[in-house]
C-alpha positions in Angstrom: 103.2 99.0 107.5 102.2 100.5 104.1 101.1 103.9 103.3 97.3 102.6 102.2 97.1 100.9 105.9 97.9 104.4 107.3 94.4 105.9 105.3 92.8 102.9 106.3 93.2 103.2 110.1 92.7 106.7 109.6 96.3 107.4 110.7 96.6 109.7 107.7 93.5 111.3 106.7 92.6 114.0 103.9 91.4 117.5 104.9 91.3 120.8 103.0 94.8 121.9 102.2 95.9 124.7 104.5 98.9 127.0 103.4 98.5 128.9 106.7 98.6 125.8 108.9 102.1 124.9 107.0 103.4 128.4 107.1 102.9 127.9 110.8 104.6 124.4 111.1 107.3 125.7 109.7 107.7 128.4 112.0 107.3 126.1 114.8 110.6 124.0 112.7 112.8 127.0 112.9 112.0 127.4 116.8 112.4 124.1 117.6 115.9 124.2 116.0 117.0 127.3 117.9 116.2 125.3 120.8 117.9 122.7 120.0 120.9 124.6 119.5 120.8 126.4 122.4 120.4 123.1 124.2 123.3 122.0 122.5 125.2 124.5 123.7 124.4 124.0 127.4 125.2 120.2 127.1 121.5 118.8 127.2 122.1 116.2 124.2 118.8 114.7 124.7 116.7 117.5 124.7 118.6 118.7 121.8 118.1 115.6 120.0 114.4 115.9 120.8 114.3 119.4 119.8 116.4 118.6 116.2 113.6 115.8 115.8 110.6 117.8 116.3 111.9 120.6 114.1 112.0 117.9 111.4 108.6 116.3 112.3 107.3 119.7 111.8 108.7 120.7 108.8 107.2 117.3 107.0 104.2 118.1 109.0 103.8 121.6 107.0 104.1 119.3 103.7 101.0 117.0 104.6 98.8 120.6 105.8 100.1 121.6 102.0 98.8 118.6 100.6 95.6 118.4 102.4 96.8 115.5 104.9 96.5 115.2 108.7 98.5 112.9 110.4 97.9 110.8 114.0 101.4 109.0 113.4 105.0 109.6 113.2 105.7 106.4 111.4 102.9 107.4 108.5 104.3 111.0 108.1 107.7 109.2 107.1 106.0 106.7 105.0 103.7 109.2 103.5 107.4 111.5 102.4 108.9 108.3 101.1 106.4 107.8 98.5 104.9 111.2 97.8 108.2 113.1 98.2 111.1 111.1 96.7 111.9 113.0 94.1 111.9 116.2 96.0 113.5 115.5 99.0 117.0 113.9 99.3 116.6 110.2 100.2 119.1 111.0 103.0 117.1 113.5 104.6 113.9 111.4 104.9 116.0 108.5 106.3 117.5 111.0 108.7 114.0 111.8 110.0 113.4 108.3 110.6 116.3 107.5 112.4 115.9 110.4 114.7 112.1 109.8 115.2 113.6 106.2 116.5 116.3 108.0 118.7 113.9 110.2 120.1 111.6 107.7 121.2 114.6 106.0 122.6 115.7 109.3 124.5 112.4 109.7 125.9 111.4 106.0 126.7 114.5 104.0 126.7 116.3 102.7 130.1 119.8 102.5 128.9 119.7 105.6 125.7 123.1 107.2 125.1 123.5 109.9 122.8 126.6 111.3 121.3 127.5 115.0 120.7 128.3 114.3 117.1 125.1 112.4 116.6 123.3 115.4 117.8 125.3 117.8 115.5 124.2 115.4 112.7 120.5 115.8 113.7 120.7 119.6 113.9 122.5 119.9 110.9 119.9 117.9 108.9 116.7 119.5 110.6 118.4 122.8 109.3 118.4 121.3 105.7 115.0 119.7 106.0 113.7 123.2 107.0 115.2 124.6 103.7 114.0 121.9 101.4 110.6 122.1 102.6 110.3 125.9 102.4 111.3 125.7 98.8 108.8 122.9 98.0 105.9 124.8 100.0 107.1 128.4 98.1 107.2 126.6 94.8 103.5 125.4 95.3 102.4 128.6 96.7 103.4 130.2 93.6 101.6 128.1 91.2 
């Protein structure tokens, strides 16, 4: 799928930019990150992975709200970031978002999914970094 198709199929659509929704999405991202850390402490690897991905998803969604985009597809969100934020977000973080998007899907729906603690730890670390990067972008835009 290409980004243009996401807009054509209304999986992404233009709305009014909304800094309050962007701010709220970042708050949710931080909350989900903390929940992921707590789940890891309790040995709930699947739950921790899902929370880490959800944290990254809400961070990314904050950028869309800032830009005036509503998403209805996780893959389209990734495609949007790859095209619009390639110079602002380190490539490995966008790749991590996409990788853990797929892992989350397997954790929720797969029959033979097993996750390793090191992968969950990486997901949480990447989610934390993702939040920091997005907060910086949102703040820079807000102050312009």
